[in-house]
N, C-alpha and C positions, 0 to 999 in steps of 0.2 A: 483489399478486407486486411485484418490480423484479427486471427480467432486462434486460442490457445486449447488444444485436447489433451487431456490427462487421462490417461487409459487405465485402471487397473491397478495405480500404483499403491506401492506397497514399502516399508522406508525402516529399517533398521539401523538405529545408533548401537556405534561400538564402543564407548567408553574406555579410556588409559585401564580403568579400576574400575572395577564393578559388572554385573551382569548385564546382556547387550537389551537395550529398550527398543520395543514397537509402538515405533510413535505412528506411524501411518499402515491403514494396512485397507486395499482393494475398492481405492477412492478413484473416483470416476468423475468429471467434471468439463462443460465445454464452456471457453467463456467468449462472448459474440466481440465482435470488431467493434471497437469505439465505445463498450458498457463500463459502466461503474458497479464493478462489483465487490462486494466485501466477505471474507471470511471471518466470521463471529466463531466464539467458541470457547468454552471453560479453560483454563491456564492449566496448558501441559497438552492441549487434544491435538497440537501438532498444525497448525494453522501456520506459526511464521517457517516451520522444518517444508511445507507446502510449497511458499512464497521463494524458499531460497532453491528446493528443487526449478523453481519455476527459470528463476536466474539464472540459475545453472553454477549455482555455488555448491550443491552436494551433488551427486552422482545418481543416476534414474539407474537400481540396480535391476526392481522388478515392476513389471510395467511400464509403461513412455508417455512424457509428455512431449509434445512436437506444436510447432509454430506454423502456419499456413502451410502444413505437412511436414514442415521437419524437423526431423529431431531435435532436442534440447542437448548439446553436448558440451555445452559451458557457457563461460558470461558471453552476450555477444550484444552490439552500439542498439540491436534493434529496441533491446532492454533496458529502459533507466530504474532505478531501485532508489528512493527514498528510505532511509534508515532513521530511528526514532531520537538518535543522539547526533542528529547534522550531519559529523561527517567530515565539514569543510577542513580547509588547509588554515592551519592558523596564521600560519605566516602571508597568508597573499590578502589581499582586500577584496571585497564584493564582486570587484571588477574581474580581478583577477582569477577567482574561484569560476567565476563564469564563464570566463574564456578560457580557462584550461581545457574542458572536454574541445570547446571549436578549435586550439592549437592543435589540438593533438590531429584532431582530423586533417588537417593543412589547408584549412580556407584562407582567402587572402583574409589581409589584415582589416581592410574598410568593412569587408563583409562577418568578420568577426567582433569588429566593435558594433557593427548596427544590429549584431544579432544579438551580442551581448546586453546591449540598451534595450531593445525591444523587451526583453525578457525582466531584467531589473523594473521596467516599467510597472511591467505586466502583472508582477507580485508586490506591485507596491513600495520599493524600495529606492524612487529616484530620490535623489540628495546622498544617498549615504554608500553612494560607487567607490570613495577612496576608505571608507571604515573599514578594521579588520574585523573577524569574528570577537574577538574581546571585546570591541566597544558596541557588542549588536545586543538587545533582548532575547531571549527565548523564540520569539514567534520569530523575530527577524533571519534571527539564526537559521529559521527552518526555512522560509520565506527562498534566503539565499540560494541553501541546500536545494527548494523545488524550481528557481528560476537555473540554476548549473544545472540540473538535469532534464529539464523541459529545453534549452537552448540547443542542444545536442542531437533533438527532433527523434527521439525515440519513437518507434511506433507502440510499445507497450510498458508504461509505469506501474512497478511493481512497488507499492509503499507498504512498510513496516511498521505499525504502532506511531504512525511520524508525529500525534499531537502530545503522545503519553505524558510524555516530561513536560508538558507545558501547562500552567495554569487555570482552570477553568474558562475566565473570562477569555484569554488568550488562546484556550484552546477554541473556544464558540465562534471569533472572531474568523481563526486560520480554516475552519471546518465550510464558513461561507464563501471565503475569499478563495479555497481548494476548487468550490463548486464553480465560482465564476471564471478560475484559472478552465477549468475541465470544458465551461460552455465556449471558452473562445476559442480553446485549442486543443478540438476531440480527443483522446485516446483512449487505448485500451487501456482499464485501471483495476489492478487488483487488491485491494485494498484490506488491511489485518488488523484488524481491533478486538477488544474486549468489551466495547462501551458498546449496548444497544441501541442507545437516541443515536448516537454518532453511525453508525449501521443504516438506521433508517433512513437517517438526514440525508448519508451524501449516496448511497448505492441506488442504482434501479433494481438491482436483485441483492438477495444476504442469504449466503450458504451457510446452514449452521451444522458447526461441526458436532460430532461426538465426542465422550470423554477417550481419553488415551486407550486404545489405538484409534486416530483420530480417521471416522468415517464421515459422509456426508450424511448426516440425519435429514436435512429438510433443505427445498431451493423456495424461499419466498418473494416474490415479487412486491415490490414498492413502490414499484413505479407511477407513483400521483403527483399531481403539480405540486413540487415544492418551491413554487417562486413567490407566493403569500408572505409576507412579513411576519405574519404570526403561527407558521405553520406548522411549530414545533407547540402552541398550544390547541393544535387540532384536533376534534375528536378521532377524525382519522388516522392523526400520527397517533395518537396516543393510544388508540385500538390495535395499530400495528403493533407498535412497541410493546403492549402488554402480551400479543400474541409471542411474538418471537421469543423475549424473555422465560417466557413457560415453557419453550423448546428447550432454552440454555440454560436454564434452571436446574430442568430435569437431569442433563449431562452435569451439571457443577456439582449435583448431589452427590451422581454417579460419582465422579472423579473423589471426592470427599471420602467416601464410602471405602473406595480400591485404596486411598491413604491413609486408612483406617483415621479420617480425623473425627 
């Protein structure tokens, strides 16, 4: 069992210049074992900040975040992170990128090679093992980043708008591929996005966050059958997306008004 417990978290950004900014206030949330949960909200609502707190990249100053009852005190091997901009080593091939974390774990060479091959195959990059990132498309780079993260077998997968830099067609293909990967190798996934349809399609629950300072405005269960080829055009999908968009739109308007837009 791998659950994430967030209890009354408050986070204040203190930039080198300018006034401090309250990013999150009184955020409480329970992420269930092996669920796919999306964080959704207007720009600046703190969803990425919350993800970085879960990843241990930012300190939890007020409130607490724990995994299976153990407080987060920094990054850890039980949490894998996939960023929007791939974060691959440009001087390493796909295979070498995937092997990197396995080498750091000190696994025997045969086990490292077999594991790397398994996850390269899983993300559909067979035949591109010896290519460098500069030789890959954006979607292929993200596949390689996901394979590298999954290969070290983290219990939790934290994803910060991983498809945000991709074109619409590649993004749709990667969404379907991610669901297939998650079904083949279930993890506790927290997925940050600003795309309502992406959240409804991927996640079993969608957490809608308020305008800054970010709070949990609503948690919507979207756990209906998404295996049908035409699910994106189904009335149930459309109704769910419309409902969640209504919640997000209210907060987006508040955020614009707060910035004087």
